[in-house]
C-alpha positions as CSV (number, residue, x, y, z in Angstrom):
1,M,-3.2,-9.4,-3.9
2,A,-2.3,-6.8,-6.9
3,I,0.9,-4.7,-6.6
4,T,0.0,-2.0,-8.8
5,M,1.9,1.8,-9.4
6,K,-0.9,3.0,-7.8
7,S,0.2,0.8,-4.4
8,E,4.4,1.5,-5.3
9,Y,3.0,5.6,-5.4
10,A,1.2,4.8,-1.7
11,I,4.0,3.7,-0.3
12,R,6.6,6.2,-1.3
13,L,3.7,8.7,-0.5
14,M,3.4,7.4,3.5
15,M,7.7,6.8,3.6
16,L,7.7,10.7,2.6
17,L,5.3,11.5,5.3
18,G,6.9,9.3,7.8
19,M,10.1,10.5,7.4
20,N,8.5,14.2,7.7
21,D,7.2,13.5,11.0
22,R,5.0,16.8,10.4
23,R,2.0,17.4,8.3
24,V,3.0,17.9,4.7
25,S,0.4,19.3,1.9
26,A,0.2,17.0,-1.4
27,H,2.1,19.0,-3.6
28,D,5.0,19.1,-1.1
29,L,5.0,15.8,-1.2
30,V,4.8,14.9,-4.7
31,E,7.8,17.6,-4.9
32,M,9.9,15.5,-2.6
33,C,9.3,12.3,-4.5
34,K,12.3,11.6,-7.0
35,E,9.9,9.9,-9.2
36,R,7.1,12.8,-10.6
37,L,4.0,12.1,-9.9
38,P,1.3,13.4,-10.9
39,L,-0.8,15.6,-8.5
40,G,-3.6,14.6,-9.3
41,F,-3.0,11.0,-8.6
42,A,-1.3,11.7,-5.4
43,Q,-4.0,13.4,-4.0
44,K,-6.8,10.2,-5.0
45,I,-4.3,7.8,-3.4
46,L,-4.0,10.4,-0.1
47,A,-7.7,10.5,-0.2
48,E,-8.0,7.1,0.3
49,L,-5.5,6.7,2.9
50,A,-7.5,9.0,4.8
51,K,-10.9,7.6,4.2
52,N,-9.7,4.2,5.5
53,G,-8.0,6.0,8.8
54,I,-4.0,5.5,7.6
55,L,-3.8,9.8,7.5
56,K,-5.3,12.6,9.1
57,V,-6.2,15.7,6.5
58,F,-6.3,19.5,7.9
59,K,-8.0,22.0,5.4
60,G,-7.3,25.5,4.5
61,C,-4.0,27.6,4.1
62,N,-1.5,25.4,6.4
63,G,-3.4,22.0,5.8
64,G,-1.9,19.0,4.9
65,Y,-1.8,15.2,5.8
66,E,0.0,13.5,9.0
67,L,-0.3,9.5,10.0
68,A,-3.2,8.6,12.1
69,R,-1.0,5.9,14.0
70,P,2.1,5.3,14.7
71,L,5.0,4.5,12.2
72,E,5.2,1.0,13.5
73,S,1.1,-0.2,13.8
74,I,0.9,0.8,9.5
75,T,2.1,-2.3,7.9
76,V,2.5,-2.6,4.1
77,Y,-0.5,-4.3,3.6
78,D,-2.5,-1.8,5.5
79,I,-1.5,0.7,2.3
80,V,-1.7,-1.8,-0.3
81,S,-4.6,-2.9,0.7
82,T,-6.5,0.8,0.9
83,V,-5.3,1.6,-2.8
84,D,-6.0,-1.5,-4.5
85,N,-8.2,-4.9,-4.3
86,P,-6.5,-7.7,-2.2
87,S,-8.8,-9.9,-4.2
88,D,-7.8,-9.1,-7.9
89,M,-4.3,-10.6,-7.1
90,I,-5.3,-13.8,-8.7
91,R,-8.6,-14.9,-9.9
92,C,-10.2,-18.5,-10.1
93,F,-10.6,-19.6,-13.5
94,I,-12.0,-22.5,-13.0
95,D,-15.4,-23.3,-11.3
96,V,-14.5,-25.8,-9.0
97,G,-17.7,-27.0,-7.3
98,N,-18.3,-28.1,-11.0
99,A,-18.1,-31.9,-11.3
100,D,-16.0,-32.0,-14.4
101,T,-13.1,-29.9,-12.8
102,S,-10.5,-31.4,-13.1
103,A,-7.9,-32.5,-9.7
104,E,-5.2,-30.8,-11.8
105,A,-6.9,-27.5,-11.8
106,C,-7.8,-27.3,-8.2
107,T,-4.4,-28.3,-7.8
108,V,-3.1,-25.1,-9.3
109,N,-5.7,-23.4,-7.7
110,A,-4.3,-24.4,-4.3
111,I,-1.2,-23.1,-5.1
112,W,-2.3,-19.7,-6.1
113,G,-3.9,-19.7,-2.8
114,T,-0.8,-20.7,-0.7
115,I,1.3,-18.4,-2.9
116,T,-1.7,-15.1,-1.8
117,K,-1.8,-15.8,1.8
118,K,2.0,-16.0,1.9
119,M,2.1,-12.4,0.5
120,E,-0.1,-11.0,2.8
121,E,1.4,-12.8,5.6
122,T,4.6,-10.7,4.5
123,L,3.1,-7.7,3.2
124,K,1.3,-7.6,6.8
125,S,4.8,-8.8,8.5
126,I,6.5,-4.7,7.4
127,T,5.7,-1.6,8.9
128,L,6.0,1.7,7.7
129,K,8.8,2.1,10.4
130,N,10.8,-1.2,8.5
131,L,10.7,0.7,5.7
132,I,12.0,4.0,6.6
133,E,14.6,2.2,8.7
134,D,15.8,0.3,5.6
135,Y,15.5,3.3,3.6
136,K,17.8,5.7,6.4
137,A,20.5,2.6,6.4
138,R,20.6,1.9,2.2
139,C,20.7,6.1,2.1
140,N,23.4,6.9,5.0
141,V,20.7,9.7,5.9
C-alpha cells in the first residue's frame, strides 16, 4: 500500500472533521490544517472520501462535509485505500510463473507480501477515534 502525501492529507482532513463533530466546508478544513494544503487538492481528496461513503456531502451556502460513519468504524486503512491504490506499494518485478525464476527471487517476493499484509492489518486496526484520542492526549486538548 502506497502511503503518499495524499494519504497523509486525507488522514489529517478526516481527523479535523472528526474533532469538529459538525459540518465543515473544505475551505474551513484547509484553514484549520496547520500545514498549508491547497484548497483544490483538499476538495479532490474530500470528493474521493465522499464517493467511497466515508463522508457525506452537503451542497449550498451551508454546505460542507460530515463523517458518514461513527469515528470508531472508520479505519486508517479505509482512508488510505480510498485515496491511494493499495496494490501500488510493492510491485513484483519478477514473473514468478516463469520457470527461470530463481528461488531467491521467490523468497524476496514472499517477504514483500508478508510486509504488505502486516501493514494492511495494522492500518485496519487503527480507527479515526484512536487517532483523535492520541492527538488530544499528545496535544493536551
